[in-house]
C-alpha positions in Angstrom: 0.0 0.1 0.2 1.1 3.4 -0.8 2.3 6.4 1.3 -1.0 7.9 0.3 -2.8 6.0 3.0 -2.2 6.9 6.9 -2.0 4.5 10.0 -5.6 6.1 11.5 -6.3 8.3 8.7 -7.8 7.9 5.2 -7.7 10.9 2.2 -10.2 13.2 2.3 -11.3 12.1 -1.4 -12.5 8.8 0.5 -13.6 9.7 4.6 -16.6 12.5 3.6 -20.3 12.3 3.5 -20.5 11.3 0.2 -19.1 8.0 1.2 -20.8 4.6 2.4 -19.7 1.2 3.1 -21.4 -1.7 1.6 -21.7 -5.4 1.9 -24.6 -6.1 -0.2 -26.1 -5.0 -3.5 -25.6 -1.4 -3.1 -21.9 -3.2 -4.8 -23.5 -4.4 -7.8 -23.2 -2.3 -10.8 -26.6 -2.9 -12.5 -28.0 -2.4 -9.2 -26.3 0.7 -8.8 -26.9 1.8 -12.3 -31.0 1.4 -11.7 -31.0 3.5 -8.0 -29.2 6.2 -9.6 -31.3 5.8 -12.8 -31.5 10.0 -13.0 -27.6 10.3 -13.3 -26.9 11.2 -16.7 -24.3 8.9 -18.5 -21.9 8.5 -15.8 -18.5 5.7 -15.3 -18.3 3.1 -12.5 -14.6 2.7 -11.4 -13.2 0.5 -9.0 -10.0 -0.6 -8.0 -8.3 -2.2 -4.4 -5.8 0.1 -3.8 -6.9 3.6 -2.0 -4.3 5.6 -3.4 -5.6 4.7 -7.0 -9.2 5.5 -5.3 -8.6 9.1 -4.3 -7.2 9.9 -7.3 -10.2 8.5 -9.6 -12.3 10.5 -7.0 -10.7 13.8 -7.2 -10.4 13.5 -11.0 -13.8 12.5 -11.7 -16.4 13.9 -9.5 -19.6 12.8 -11.8 -18.7 9.0 -11.8 -18.6 6.6 -9.0 -16.4 5.0 -7.8 -15.6 1.9 -5.1 -12.4 1.1 -3.1 -13.0 -3.0 -2.8 -11.3 -5.3 0.0 -12.5 -3.1 2.4 -13.5 -4.6 5.6 -16.2 -3.3 8.4 -15.0 -4.4 11.8 -16.6 -4.9 15.3 -20.4 -5.1 14.2 -23.1 -7.7 14.9 -24.9 -9.1 12.2 -28.0 -10.8 11.6 -30.4 -12.8 9.2 -33.6 -11.4 8.3 -36.5 -11.9 5.7 -37.9 -8.8 3.7 -41.5 -9.8 6.2 -39.4 -9.0 9.2 -38.2 -5.4 7.2 -41.6 -5.0 6.4 -43.2 -5.3 9.7 -40.0 -3.0 11.4 -40.9 -0.7 8.8 -45.0 -0.9 9.7 -44.5 -0.6 13.1 -42.4 2.7 12.8 -45.0 4.4 10.8 -44.2 3.8 7.5 -45.9 2.7 4.8 -45.2 -0.1 2.4 -47.3 1.4 -0.5 -44.8 4.1 -0.8 -42.0 2.2 -1.1 -43.9 -0.3 -3.9 -44.4 3.7 -5.7 -41.0 4.3 -5.5 -40.1 0.9 -7.0 -38.0 -0.1 -4.2 -39.9 -3.1 -3.7 -43.2 -5.0 -5.3 -46.5 -5.8 -4.2 -45.8 -10.0 -3.4 -42.8 -10.0 -0.7 -39.9 -11.2 -2.3 -38.2 -14.7 -1.6 -34.8 -12.5 0.1 -32.6 -13.0 2.7 -30.7 -10.0 4.1 -27.6 -9.0 6.3 -28.0 -6.8 8.6 -25.5 -5.1 10.8 -24.8 -3.0 13.3 -22.3 -1.5 15.4 -21.5 -3.7 18.3 -21.9 -2.9 21.8 -18.8 -2.8 24.6 -20.0 -6.3 25.9 -20.6 -7.8 22.7 -18.5 -9.2 20.1 -18.0 -7.7 17.2 -17.6 -9.8 13.6 -16.3 -8.3 10.8 -18.0 -8.0 7.2 -15.9 -7.2 3.5 -17.1 -5.1 1.0 -16.5 -2.0 0.0 -17.0 1.4 -0.2 -18.5 3.5 -2.7 -17.9 7.0 -3.1 -19.4 10.6 -5.0 -23.2 9.9 -3.9 -24.7 13.4 -4.0 -27.4 14.0 -1.1 -30.5 13.8 -3.5 -29.0 10.1 -4.5 -28.3 9.3 -0.6 -32.4 10.2 0.3 -33.3 7.2 -2.3 -30.4 4.8 -1.0 -32.1 5.9 2.5 -35.8 4.7 1.0 -34.2 1.3 -0.6 -32.3 0.6 2.7 -35.8 0.8 4.4 -34.9 3.8 6.9 -35.3 4.2 9.6 -35.2 0.5 10.2 -31.4 0.9 8.4 -30.4 3.7 9.0 -26.9 5.2 7.4 -25.2 5.5 10.6 -20.9 6.2 11.3 -18.9 3.0 10.1 -17.0 2.2 13.9 -14.0 1.0 12.5 -12.4 0.1 9.0 -9.9 -2.4 7.6 -8.1 -2.1 4.5 -4.9 -4.5 4.1 -3.1 -5.0 6.9 -3.8 -1.4 8.2 -6.9 -0.2 10.4 -8.6 3.4 9.8 -11.3 4.8 12.1 -13.0 7.6 9.1 -14.2 10.3 10.8 -17.8 10.4 7.9 -17.7 7.4 6.3 -21.5 5.8 7.1 -22.9 2.6 6.8 -26.2 0.8 6.5 -27.3 0.0 10.2 -30.1 -2.2 11.7 -32.0 -0.2 14.2 -33.8 -3.4 15.6 -32.8 -6.2 17.6 -34.0 -9.8 15.9 -33.5 -11.6 18.7 -37.7 -12.4 19.7 -38.8 -13.0 15.8 -42.2 -15.3 16.0 -41.8 -18.9 14.8 -43.8 -17.9 11.3 -40.7 -15.6 10.8 -38.3 -18.3 12.3 -39.5 -21.0 10.3 -39.9 -18.8 6.6 -36.1 -17.6 7.8 -35.1 -20.9 7.5 -36.9 -22.4 4.5 -35.6 -19.2 2.3 -31.6 -19.8 3.8 -32.0 -23.8 2.2 -34.4 -23.1 -0.7 -32.6 -24.7 -3.3 -29.2 -24.1 -1.9 -26.6 -26.2 -3.0 -24.1 -27.4 -0.6 -21.1 -25.3 0.8 -22.5 -23.1 -1.4 -24.4 -19.5 -0.7 -28.7 -19.4 -0.6 -29.8 -18.4 -4.1 -32.1 -16.5 -2.0 -29.0 -14.4 0.1 -28.8 -10.7 -1.1 -25.5 -10.4 -0.1 -22.4 -11.7 -1.6 -20.1 -14.6 -1.0 -17.2 -14.6 2.0 -19.3 -11.6 3.4 -19.6 -12.5 6.2 -16.6 -13.7 8.8 
């Protein structure tokens, strides 16, 4: 890694309010383009080098830049279904019909599983998630992503700790979508559906086809 990146400080191009850490579908180019359909004629650059990513952000302010191989440290993780997300969304006063009209979801509940992460408390043992930094979002685009992530069930929260290569960083402004719900107590029906979707058409040693995250994300 180059000396551009310090031990505990990332370049400002990578640590600002337009940058989020993602461990899920936002890292997929097709999904990003669908969500950013109001952005005209933009490119998506990818790199695993922080210095190169910072340079790309600086030289391509109208494009999206993804820094891969970034690890979110010290988080707790749960697997949830969309039915569980909808229940919590409704309990917090949200209208599912609004999300349907925005194209965030469909009338029929998708058979999908999601990873829900939150910062670990002091008394909890944290895990880590592998993902990437996505840079150059506008405020309006972040508002769209908030809807996509069922805000306030998931809410943009400052990343507690990131690891890139052998170095650990404590970002000032980078956020990720953290779960605001505790899913320790779920209904029998929700537990059964989660188990069914996790094993539906799943081959031994492979990720469930219903999982909306990439392989080797969770550790």
